[in-house]
C-alpha positions as CSV (number, residue, x, y, z in Angstrom):
1,X,-29.4,0.3,305.2
2,X,-28.1,-2.4,302.9
3,X,-26.2,-1.3,299.9
4,X,-28.1,-1.7,296.6
5,X,-26.2,-3.0,293.6
6,X,-27.4,-1.2,290.5
7,X,-27.0,-1.6,286.8
8,X,-26.2,1.3,284.5
9,X,-29.7,1.3,283.0
10,X,-32.9,0.8,284.9
11,X,-35.1,-2.1,283.9
12,X,-38.4,-1.4,282.1
13,X,-40.3,-1.9,285.4
14,X,-38.2,0.7,287.3
15,X,-40.2,3.6,288.5
16,X,-39.1,7.2,288.3
17,X,-38.7,7.4,292.1
18,X,-36.4,4.4,292.1
19,X,-34.3,5.9,289.3
20,X,-34.2,9.1,291.3
21,X,-32.9,7.1,294.3
22,X,-30.3,5.4,292.1
23,X,-29.1,8.7,290.7
24,X,-28.9,10.7,294.0
25,X,-28.7,8.2,296.9
26,X,-25.4,8.2,298.7
27,X,-25.8,4.5,299.5
28,X,-25.5,3.4,295.9
29,X,-22.6,1.0,295.4
30,X,-20.9,0.6,292.0
31,X,-18.1,-1.5,290.6
32,X,-14.8,0.4,290.9
33,X,-12.1,0.4,288.3
34,X,-9.0,-1.8,289.1
35,X,-7.2,1.3,290.5
36,X,-9.4,1.4,293.6
37,X,-10.7,-1.7,295.3
38,X,-13.0,-0.2,297.9
39,X,-14.9,2.9,298.6
40,X,-12.5,4.3,301.2
41,X,-9.2,3.0,299.7
42,X,-6.9,5.7,298.3
43,X,-5.9,4.8,294.7
44,X,-2.3,4.0,293.9
45,X,0.3,6.7,293.8
46,X,-0.7,9.1,291.1
47,X,1.0,8.7,287.8
48,X,2.7,5.3,288.6
49,X,0.5,3.2,286.3
50,X,2.2,2.4,283.0
51,X,-1.1,2.5,281.1
52,X,-2.7,5.5,282.8
53,X,-2.1,9.3,282.4
54,X,0.0,11.2,285.0
55,X,-2.2,13.5,287.0
56,X,-0.1,14.0,290.0
57,X,-1.0,17.7,290.6
58,X,-3.3,20.4,289.3
59,X,-0.9,21.4,286.5
60,X,-0.7,17.8,285.1
61,X,-4.4,17.4,285.5
62,X,-5.1,20.7,283.6
63,X,-2.7,19.5,280.9
64,X,-4.6,16.2,280.6
65,X,-8.0,17.9,280.6
66,X,-7.1,20.7,278.1
67,X,-5.2,18.4,275.7
68,X,-6.7,14.9,275.7
69,X,-10.2,15.8,277.0
70,X,-10.7,18.7,274.6
71,X,-9.9,16.5,271.7
72,X,-12.2,13.8,273.0
73,X,-9.4,11.2,272.8
74,X,-10.1,9.7,276.2
75,X,-10.8,6.0,276.8
76,X,-13.4,4.9,279.5
77,X,-10.6,3.3,281.5
78,X,-8.5,6.5,281.5
79,X,-11.6,8.5,282.5
80,X,-12.3,6.0,285.4
81,X,-8.7,6.3,286.6
82,X,-8.6,10.1,286.4
83,X,-12.0,10.4,288.1
84,X,-10.8,8.1,291.0
85,X,-7.7,10.3,291.4
86,X,-9.8,13.5,291.4
87,X,-12.3,12.5,294.0
88,X,-9.5,11.6,296.4
89,X,-7.7,14.9,296.2
90,X,-7.8,17.2,299.2
91,X,-9.1,19.7,298.4
92,X,-11.0,18.3,295.5
93,X,-10.6,19.9,292.0
94,X,-13.1,22.5,290.9
95,X,-16.3,21.1,289.4
96,X,-15.3,22.5,286.0
97,X,-12.5,19.8,285.9
98,X,-15.1,17.1,286.3
99,X,-17.2,18.7,283.7
100,X,-14.4,18.6,281.2
101,X,-13.8,14.9,281.9
102,X,-17.5,14.2,281.5
103,X,-17.8,16.2,278.3
104,X,-14.9,14.2,276.8
105,X,-16.8,11.0,277.5
106,X,-20.0,12.4,276.0
107,X,-18.1,13.2,272.8
108,X,-17.3,9.5,272.4
109,X,-20.9,8.6,273.4
110,X,-19.9,6.9,276.6
111,X,-23.2,8.1,278.2
112,X,-23.5,5.2,280.7
113,X,-20.0,5.9,282.0
114,X,-21.0,9.5,282.8
115,X,-24.1,8.3,284.6
116,X,-22.0,5.8,286.6
117,X,-19.5,8.5,287.7
118,X,-22.3,10.9,288.6
119,X,-23.8,8.4,291.0
120,X,-20.5,8.4,293.0
121,X,-20.6,12.1,293.7
122,X,-23.1,11.5,296.5
123,X,-20.5,9.4,298.5
124,X,-17.8,12.2,298.1
125,X,-19.8,15.2,299.3
126,X,-19.1,17.0,296.1
127,X,-21.9,19.2,294.8
128,X,-22.5,19.1,291.0
129,X,-23.1,22.5,289.4
130,X,-25.7,23.4,286.7
131,X,-23.4,22.4,283.9
132,X,-22.8,18.9,285.4
133,X,-26.6,18.4,285.8
134,X,-27.0,19.5,282.1
135,X,-24.4,16.9,281.0
136,X,-26.2,14.2,283.0
137,X,-29.6,15.2,281.6
138,X,-28.1,15.0,278.1
139,X,-26.8,11.5,278.7
140,X,-30.1,10.3,280.0
141,X,-31.9,11.7,276.9
142,X,-29.3,10.1,274.6
143,X,-29.9,6.6,276.0
144,X,-33.7,6.9,275.6
145,X,-34.5,7.9,279.2
146,X,-35.8,11.4,278.6
147,X,-38.6,10.9,281.2
148,X,-35.9,10.5,283.9
149,X,-34.5,13.9,282.7
150,X,-37.4,15.4,284.6
151,X,-36.0,13.9,287.8
152,X,-32.7,15.8,287.1
153,X,-34.6,19.0,286.3
154,X,-36.4,18.7,289.7
155,X,-33.1,18.4,291.5
156,X,-31.7,21.4,289.6
157,X,-34.6,23.5,290.8
158,X,-34.5,22.3,294.4
159,X,-30.8,23.2,294.6
160,X,-31.7,26.7,293.6
161,X,-30.1,26.6,290.1
162,X,-31.9,28.4,287.2
163,X,-32.1,26.0,284.2
164,X,-30.8,27.5,281.0
165,X,-31.4,26.9,277.3
166,X,-28.8,24.1,277.2
167,X,-30.7,22.2,279.9
168,X,-34.1,22.5,278.2
169,X,-32.6,21.8,274.7
170,X,-31.3,18.4,275.8
171,X,-34.7,17.5,277.3
172,X,-36.7,18.7,274.3
173,X,-34.3,16.8,271.9
174,X,-34.6,13.6,273.9
175,X,-38.4,13.8,274.0
176,X,-38.6,14.5,270.3
177,X,-36.2,11.5,269.6
178,X,-38.6,9.3,271.5
179,X,-41.6,10.6,269.5
180,X,-43.1,12.2,272.6
181,X,-43.9,15.5,270.8
182,X,-46.7,16.7,273.1
183,X,-44.3,16.4,276.1
184,X,-41.6,18.2,274.2
185,X,-44.0,21.0,273.4
186,X,-45.1,21.3,277.0
187,X,-41.4,21.5,278.0
188,X,-40.9,24.3,275.5
189,X,-43.8,26.2,277.2
190,X,-42.4,25.5,280.7
191,X,-39.0,26.8,279.5
192,X,-40.6,30.2,278.7
193,X,-42.6,30.1,282.0
194,X,-39.3,29.8,283.8
195,X,-38.0,32.9,282.1
196,X,-35.6,30.9,280.0
197,X,-35.4,32.3,276.4
198,X,-35.5,29.7,273.7
199,X,-32.6,29.9,271.3
200,X,-32.2,28.9,267.6
201,X,-31.3,25.3,268.7
202,X,-34.5,25.1,270.8
203,X,-36.7,26.1,267.9
204,X,-34.8,24.0,265.4
205,X,-35.0,20.9,267.6
206,X,-38.8,21.3,268.2
207,X,-39.5,22.2,264.6
208,X,-37.7,19.1,263.5
209,X,-39.5,16.9,266.0
210,X,-42.9,18.3,264.9
211,X,-42.2,17.7,261.2
212,X,-41.0,14.2,261.8
213,X,-44.2,13.3,263.6
214,X,-46.5,14.8,261.0
215,X,-47.2,18.0,262.8
216,X,-45.9,20.3,260.0
217,X,-48.6,22.9,260.4
218,X,-47.7,23.3,264.1
219,X,-44.0,23.6,263.1
220,X,-44.9,26.3,260.6
221,X,-46.7,28.3,263.3
222,X,-43.6,27.9,265.6
223,X,-41.4,29.1,262.7
224,X,-43.6,32.2,262.2
225,X,-43.4,32.9,266.0
226,X,-39.7,32.6,265.7
227,X,-39.4,35.0,262.8
228,X,-42.1,37.6,263.7
229,X,-42.0,37.5,267.5
230,X,-44.8,36.9,270.0
231,X,-45.9,40.4,270.4
232,X,-43.2,41.4,272.8
233,X,-40.2,41.2,270.6
234,X,-39.9,42.1,266.9
235,X,-37.9,39.0,266.3
236,X,-37.3,36.3,268.9
237,X,-34.3,34.7,267.0
238,X,-33.3,34.2,263.4
239,X,-34.0,30.7,262.0
240,X,-31.1,28.7,260.7
241,X,-30.7,26.2,257.9
242,X,-31.7,23.3,260.2
243,X,-35.1,24.8,260.8
244,X,-35.7,25.6,257.1
245,X,-34.6,22.1,256.0
246,X,-36.9,20.4,258.5
247,X,-39.9,22.5,257.4
248,X,-39.2,22.1,253.6
249,X,-38.9,18.3,254.1
250,X,-42.1,18.2,256.2
251,X,-44.1,20.3,253.7
252,X,-42.9,18.3,250.8
253,X,-44.0,15.0,252.5
254,X,-47.4,16.6,253.1
255,X,-47.7,17.6,249.5
256,X,-47.5,21.3,250.2
257,X,-44.9,21.9,247.5
258,X,-45.8,25.6,246.9
259,X,-45.3,26.4,250.6
260,X,-42.1,24.5,250.6
261,X,-40.8,26.5,247.6
262,X,-42.0,29.7,249.3
263,X,-39.9,28.9,252.4
264,X,-37.0,28.0,250.1
265,X,-37.1,31.5,248.7
266,X,-37.5,33.0,252.1
267,X,-34.4,31.2,253.3
268,X,-32.4,32.6,250.4
269,X,-33.8,36.1,251.0
270,X,-32.5,35.9,254.6
271,X,-29.0,35.2,253.3
272,X,-29.1,31.5,254.2
273,X,-27.6,29.5,251.3
274,X,-29.5,26.3,250.7
275,X,-27.3,23.2,251.2
276,X,-27.5,19.7,249.6
277,X,-30.2,18.7,252.2
278,X,-32.4,21.7,251.2
279,X,-32.2,20.9,247.5
280,X,-32.6,17.2,247.9
281,X,-35.7,17.6,250.1
282,X,-37.3,19.9,247.5
283,X,-36.3,17.7,244.6
284,X,-37.7,14.6,246.4
285,X,-41.0,16.4,247.1
286,X,-41.3,17.5,243.5
287,X,-40.6,14.0,242.2
288,X,-43.1,12.4,244.6
289,X,-45.9,14.7,243.6
290,X,-45.4,14.3,239.9
291,X,-43.6,17.6,239.2
292,X,-40.7,15.9,237.4
293,X,-39.9,18.8,235.0
294,X,-39.6,21.2,238.0
295,X,-37.4,18.7,239.8
296,X,-35.0,18.6,236.8
297,X,-34.9,22.4,236.8
298,X,-34.1,22.4,240.5
299,X,-31.2,20.0,239.9
300,X,-29.8,22.4,237.3
301,X,-30.1,25.3,239.8
302,X,-28.4,23.2,242.4
303,X,-25.4,22.6,240.2
304,X,-25.3,26.2,239.1
305,X,-25.0,27.2,242.7
306,X,-22.1,24.9,243.1
307,X,-24.0,22.6,245.5
308,X,-22.8,19.1,244.7
309,X,-25.5,16.4,244.8
310,X,-24.7,13.6,247.3
311,X,-25.7,10.0,247.3
312,X,-29.2,10.8,248.7
313,X,-29.9,13.3,245.9
314,X,-28.9,10.8,243.2
315,X,-31.0,8.1,244.9
316,X,-34.1,10.3,244.8
317,X,-33.7,11.0,241.1
318,X,-32.8,7.4,240.3
319,X,-35.9,6.2,242.2
320,X,-38.1,8.6,240.2
321,X,-36.6,7.4,236.9
322,X,-37.2,3.8,237.8
323,X,-40.8,4.4,238.8
324,X,-41.4,6.1,235.4
325,X,-39.9,3.0,233.7
326,X,-36.8,4.9,232.4
327,X,-34.3,2.4,233.7
328,X,-31.9,3.2,230.9
329,X,-31.6,6.8,232.1
330,X,-31.4,5.7,235.7
331,X,-28.5,3.4,234.8
332,X,-26.8,6.3,233.0
333,X,-27.2,8.4,236.2
334,X,-25.5,5.7,238.2
335,X,-22.4,6.0,235.9
336,X,-22.5,9.8,236.2
337,X,-22.7,9.4,239.9
338,X,-19.6,7.3,240.0
339,X,-17.7,9.6,237.6
340,X,-18.5,12.5,240.0
341,X,-16.9,10.6,242.9
342,X,-20.2,9.9,244.7
343,X,-20.1,6.3,245.9
344,X,-23.4,4.5,245.3
345,X,-24.8,2.9,248.5
346,X,-27.0,-0.1,249.1
347,X,-30.2,2.0,248.5
348,X,-28.9,3.0,245.1
349,X,-28.4,-0.6,244.0
350,X,-31.7,-1.8,245.6
351,X,-33.6,0.9,243.7
352,X,-32.0,0.0,240.3
353,X,-32.6,-3.8,240.9
354,X,-36.3,-3.1,241.6
355,X,-36.4,-0.9,238.5
356,X,-34.9,-3.8,236.4
357,X,-37.6,-6.1,237.7
358,X,-40.3,-3.6,236.9
359,X,-39.1,-3.6,233.3
360,X,-38.9,-7.4,233.2
361,X,-35.1,-7.3,232.9
362,X,-34.5,-10.2,235.3
363,X,-31.0,-11.1,234.1
364,X,-29.9,-7.4,234.5
365,X,-31.3,-7.3,238.0
366,X,-29.5,-10.5,239.0
367,X,-26.2,-9.3,237.4
368,X,-26.4,-6.0,239.4
369,X,-27.3,-7.9,242.6
370,X,-24.3,-10.2,242.2
371,X,-21.9,-7.3,241.4
372,X,-22.9,-5.3,244.5
373,X,-20.1,-6.9,246.7
374,X,-17.4,-6.2,244.1
375,X,-18.6,-2.6,243.8
376,X,-18.0,-2.2,247.6
377,X,-21.7,-2.2,248.6
378,X,-23.4,-4.4,251.2
379,X,-26.4,-6.5,250.3
380,X,-29.0,-6.1,253.0
381,X,-32.3,-7.7,253.8
382,X,-34.1,-5.3,251.4
383,X,-31.7,-6.3,248.5
384,X,-32.7,-9.9,249.0
385,X,-36.4,-9.2,249.5
386,X,-36.5,-7.2,246.2
387,X,-34.8,-10.1,244.4
388,X,-37.1,-12.7,246.0
389,X,-40.2,-10.7,245.2
390,X,-39.0,-10.2,241.6
391,X,-38.4,-13.9,241.2
392,X,-41.7,-14.9,242.7
393,X,-43.7,-12.5,240.5
394,X,-41.9,-14.0,237.4
395,X,-42.6,-17.6,238.5
396,X,-39.0,-18.3,239.2
397,X,-39.6,-19.9,242.6
398,X,-36.4,-22.1,242.6
399,X,-34.2,-19.0,242.3
400,X,-36.2,-17.3,245.1
401,X,-35.7,-20.3,247.4
402,X,-32.0,-20.4,246.5
403,X,-31.7,-16.7,247.7
404,X,-33.6,-17.6,250.9
405,X,-31.0,-20.3,251.6
406,X,-28.2,-17.8,250.8
407,X,-29.6,-15.3,253.3
408,X,-29.5,-17.9,256.1
409,X,-25.9,-19.0,255.2
410,X,-24.8,-15.3,255.0
411,X,-26.5,-14.6,258.4
412,X,-28.7,-11.9,256.8
413,X,-31.5,-11.3,259.3
414,X,-34.8,-12.3,257.7
415,X,-37.9,-10.2,258.3
416,X,-41.6,-10.6,257.9
417,X,-41.5,-9.3,254.3
418,X,-39.1,-12.1,253.3
419,X,-41.4,-14.8,254.6
420,X,-44.6,-13.1,253.3
421,X,-43.1,-12.9,249.8
422,X,-42.0,-16.5,249.8
423,X,-45.3,-17.8,251.2
424,X,-47.2,-15.9,248.6
425,X,-45.0,-17.3,245.8
426,X,-45.3,-20.9,247.1
427,X,-49.1,-20.8,247.4
428,X,-49.3,-19.2,244.0
429,X,-47.3,-22.1,242.6
430,X,-49.5,-24.6,244.4
431,X,-46.7,-25.9,246.7
432,X,-48.9,-26.2,249.8
433,X,-46.5,-28.5,251.8
434,X,-43.5,-26.2,251.1
435,X,-45.6,-23.2,252.2
436,X,-46.6,-24.8,255.5
437,X,-43.0,-25.7,256.1
438,X,-41.9,-22.1,255.4
439,X,-44.5,-20.8,257.9
440,X,-43.1,-23.2,260.5
441,X,-39.5,-22.0,259.7
442,X,-40.7,-18.4,260.1
443,X,-41.7,-19.1,263.7
444,X,-38.6,-21.2,264.4
445,X,-36.5,-18.2,263.3
446,X,-38.4,-15.9,265.7
447,X,-40.0,-13.8,263.0
448,X,-43.4,-12.9,264.2
449,X,-46.2,-13.3,261.6
450,X,-48.3,-10.2,261.0
451,X,-51.9,-9.8,259.8
452,X,-50.7,-9.8,256.2
453,X,-48.9,-13.2,256.8
454,X,-52.2,-14.8,258.0
455,X,-54.0,-13.2,255.1
456,X,-51.6,-14.9,252.7
457,X,-51.9,-18.2,254.7
458,X,-55.7,-18.2,254.7
459,X,-56.0,-17.0,251.1
460,X,-53.4,-19.5,249.9
461,X,-55.0,-22.5,251.6
462,X,-58.5,-21.6,250.3
463,X,-57.3,-21.1,246.7
464,X,-55.6,-24.5,246.8
465,X,-58.7,-26.3,248.1
466,X,-57.6,-26.5,251.7
467,X,-60.6,-24.6,253.1
468,X,-60.9,-26.8,256.2
469,X,-57.3,-25.9,257.2
470,X,-58.0,-22.2,256.4
471,X,-61.0,-22.4,258.7
472,X,-58.8,-23.9,261.5
473,X,-56.3,-21.1,261.1
474,X,-59.0,-18.5,261.1
475,X,-60.7,-19.9,264.3
476,X,-57.4,-20.4,266.1
477,X,-56.6,-16.7,265.4
478,X,-59.9,-15.7,266.9
479,X,-59.4,-17.9,269.9
480,X,-55.9,-16.5,270.3
481,X,-57.4,-13.0,270.5
482,X,-55.4,-12.0,267.4
483,X,-56.7,-8.6,266.3
484,X,-58.2,-9.6,262.9
485,X,-58.9,-6.8,260.5
486,X,-61.5,-6.8,257.7
487,X,-58.8,-7.8,255.2
488,X,-58.4,-11.1,256.9
489,X,-62.1,-11.7,256.9
490,X,-62.2,-10.8,253.2
491,X,-59.6,-13.4,252.4
492,X,-61.5,-16.1,254.3
493,X,-64.9,-15.1,252.8
494,X,-63.4,-15.2,249.3
495,X,-62.0,-18.7,249.9
496,X,-65.4,-19.9,251.2
497,X,-67.3,-18.4,248.2
498,X,-64.9,-19.9,245.6
499,X,-65.1,-23.4,247.1
500,X,-68.9,-23.5,247.2
501,X,-69.3,-22.7,250.9
502,X,-71.5,-19.7,250.2
503,X,-73.9,-20.2,253.1
504,X,-71.1,-20.2,255.6
505,X,-69.7,-17.1,254.0
506,X,-73.1,-15.3,254.1
507,X,-73.5,-16.1,257.8
508,X,-70.1,-14.8,258.6
509,X,-70.7,-11.7,256.5
510,X,-73.9,-10.9,258.5
511,X,-72.0,-11.4,261.8
512,X,-69.3,-8.9,260.9
513,X,-71.0,-6.1,262.8
514,X,-71.1,-8.2,265.9
515,X,-67.4,-8.7,265.5
516,X,-66.9,-4.9,265.6
517,X,-66.0,-4.8,261.9
518,X,-67.4,-2.8,259.1
519,X,-67.6,-4.6,255.7
520,X,-66.0,-2.6,252.9
521,X,-66.5,-2.5,249.2
522,X,-64.3,-5.5,248.7
523,X,-66.3,-7.5,251.3
524,X,-69.6,-6.8,249.5
525,X,-68.1,-7.5,246.1
526,X,-66.9,-11.0,247.3
527,X,-70.4,-11.9,248.5
528,X,-72.0,-10.5,245.3
529,X,-69.6,-12.6,243.2
530,X,-70.5,-15.7,245.3
531,X,-74.2,-15.1,244.9
532,X,-73.9,-14.5,241.2
533,X,-72.0,-17.8,240.7
534,X,-74.8,-19.6,242.5
535,X,-77.4,-17.9,240.3
536,X,-78.9,-15.9,243.2
537,X,-79.0,-12.7,241.2
538,X,-81.9,-11.0,243.0
539,X,-80.0,-11.3,246.3
540,X,-76.8,-10.0,244.6
541,X,-78.7,-7.0,243.2
542,X,-80.4,-6.3,246.5
543,X,-76.9,-6.2,248.1
544,X,-75.7,-3.7,245.6
545,X,-78.7,-1.5,246.2
546,X,-78.0,-1.8,250.0
547,X,-74.5,-0.6,249.4
548,X,-75.8,2.4,247.4
549,X,-78.2,3.3,250.2
550,X,-75.4,3.1,252.8
551,X,-73.3,5.5,250.7
552,X,-70.5,3.2,249.6
553,X,-68.2,4.6,247.0
554,X,-68.7,1.7,244.5
555,X,-66.0,0.9,242.0
556,X,-66.1,-0.7,238.6
557,X,-65.2,-4.1,240.0
558,X,-68.4,-4.3,242.0
559,X,-70.6,-3.4,239.0
560,X,-68.6,-5.7,236.7
561,X,-69.1,-8.6,239.1
562,X,-72.9,-8.2,239.0
563,X,-72.9,-7.5,235.3
564,X,-71.1,-10.8,234.6
565,X,-73.8,-12.6,236.6
566,X,-76.6,-10.9,234.6
567,X,-74.9,-11.7,231.3
568,X,-74.3,-15.3,232.2
569,X,-78.0,-15.7,232.9
570,X,-79.2,-13.6,229.8
571,X,-80.7,-10.9,232.1
572,X,-80.3,-8.3,229.4
573,X,-82.8,-5.8,230.8
574,X,-81.0,-5.8,234.1
575,X,-77.7,-5.4,232.3
576,X,-79.0,-2.2,230.6
577,X,-80.3,-0.9,233.9
578,X,-77.0,-1.5,235.5
579,X,-75.2,0.3,232.7
580,X,-77.4,3.3,233.3
581,X,-76.6,3.3,237.0
582,X,-72.9,3.2,236.1
583,X,-73.3,6.1,233.7
584,X,-75.2,8.2,236.3
585,X,-72.3,7.7,238.7
586,X,-69.6,8.4,236.1
587,X,-68.1,4.9,236.5
588,X,-66.3,3.8,233.4
589,X,-67.3,0.5,232.0
590,X,-64.6,-2.2,231.9
591,X,-63.4,-2.8,228.3
592,X,-63.9,-6.6,228.4
593,X,-67.4,-6.3,229.8
594,X,-68.3,-3.6,227.2
595,X,-67.1,-5.9,224.5
596,X,-69.2,-8.9,225.8
597,X,-72.3,-6.7,226.1
598,X,-72.1,-5.3,222.6
599,X,-71.2,-8.7,221.0
600,X,-74.2,-10.3,222.7
601,X,-76.6,-7.6,221.6
602,X,-75.4,-7.6,218.0
603,X,-75.4,-11.4,217.6
604,X,-78.8,-12.0,218.9
605,X,-81.6,-10.3,216.9
606,X,-84.1,-10.3,219.9
607,X,-81.6,-8.1,221.8
608,X,-80.6,-5.7,219.1
609,X,-83.3,-3.2,220.0
610,X,-81.6,-2.9,223.4
611,X,-78.7,-1.1,221.7
612,X,-80.9,2.0,221.6
613,X,-81.3,1.9,225.4
614,X,-77.5,1.9,226.1
615,X,-76.3,5.0,227.9
616,X,-73.2,6.9,226.7
617,X,-70.1,6.9,228.8
618,X,-67.6,9.8,228.9
619,X,-64.5,9.3,226.8
620,X,-61.5,8.4,228.8
621,X,-58.5,10.7,228.5
622,X,-55.2,9.2,227.5
623,X,-52.9,8.7,230.4
624,X,-49.8,8.5,228.2
625,X,-46.9,10.7,228.9
């Protein structure tokens, strides 16, 4: 059989069986390190290389393995050399020696090197033990090849070994890392079926994976099983802080703050002291769900317990302050952070820059952005995107374009958000030619447009009177089998209606069902607005009634759109009827519309009697803090 030259990683088209062949076939040929030029050639006399360690006998080998390998201070070249020496010894060293060498490589994340060496076992007649296979399985999972870990597991079973918790933990961790949570859960069940008892690492790994994939309720049940047992044991194993932190974080993200606080208390009652991750997760959850006062109390408790907040904790609080418009307090917190010796990172500065823009403090945002380098922080694509977005929203397009040029010169990798923001700004400023050029540059720089990009393009072209070009883009997307959503159709319909092409818009609107799309409230409102502008009020009113029959949750914009049409055409009776509909559905009247209605009725004597017909709307509660 001809020798097969293999790479360290299988191609995406490689099958499991082919990888199995590559891992275990004795005919696999690999590149040898310089110390050995062929498969059968004995390496140079041991210990004679000036750059390689001396491993002339078992004593010197043990010294190397126990000193250098235990510390992990082994280079791939040294490992290659020592491995070559070991496989040529007669008799060969014990498999534990190989395992120590492999473990040292794993410590330095040289996973491919371990896999490469493992393949050579088959040509030496050496038989790996369970620990060796576990190391290999761990390496495969760490390079994103957890599915091939099952090939290794099959080999373990065929050789008569009994896989242990370490074996399954690596497999479950790899599957969770790849987001294959169902497969990870199945592996957990198989582990128990094999009579292998899960340990705290097993539970912690699976709980973390479940929480990260939004399966917090399942993770919670697993935690209860871990704590209370499965009916056979009173307690399977005691959870550690990793499990609790994963659950608290997952529950907070789901909005289950009370349950998260309950687990926080449970953790403390078990004698597990919360760490900075525990507190930060809970503080973040409280902030996200509007419980700012409780979050502040938790920060005080954290400090009282001598748990020092880290950069993530500060970032969470700064972000909340910026969202609440308290940029002054957020800036003070930055100074406190530095005083405490916690170095702000890029996320800290990005959050503050965004906060400055929200407050309209453009110069302060720019000053902080410029100072990031001097403060020892790196400006990333998000930093630039925040600045560009802020400039575009404040009609400072020239500054936004200058930053775009700076990104290119500084080799910052641009993303879809960068281009979408600039395209939106250019169209808003009426710079059609520049926007088209920017769209072309986007493709030249290998940044793939997404649906939002095409929405901006179609919407921008329509609003600037280039409806024919928008139609061309829309039809080319359909021909190209691009998966268009209702948002794209809404942009196109809006453009058609606003440029007097109502008939085309109506035909497209009625064909939506054939396209496999369901028109939403926005779609209907666009058509109602178009009909009102053309004076086709009966059709607009019928469409509103049709929406009500279909159970749409109508908002104030839809009613306001039709209301303006009635007002424009002096259809006062219909205005009053519409107001009653809104009152019945507890939809608050827009202030500007209410003012127009009242002014019209008061100014014109023939309509004054209609004032008595007006419904009463509930008083809006103040939303002030």
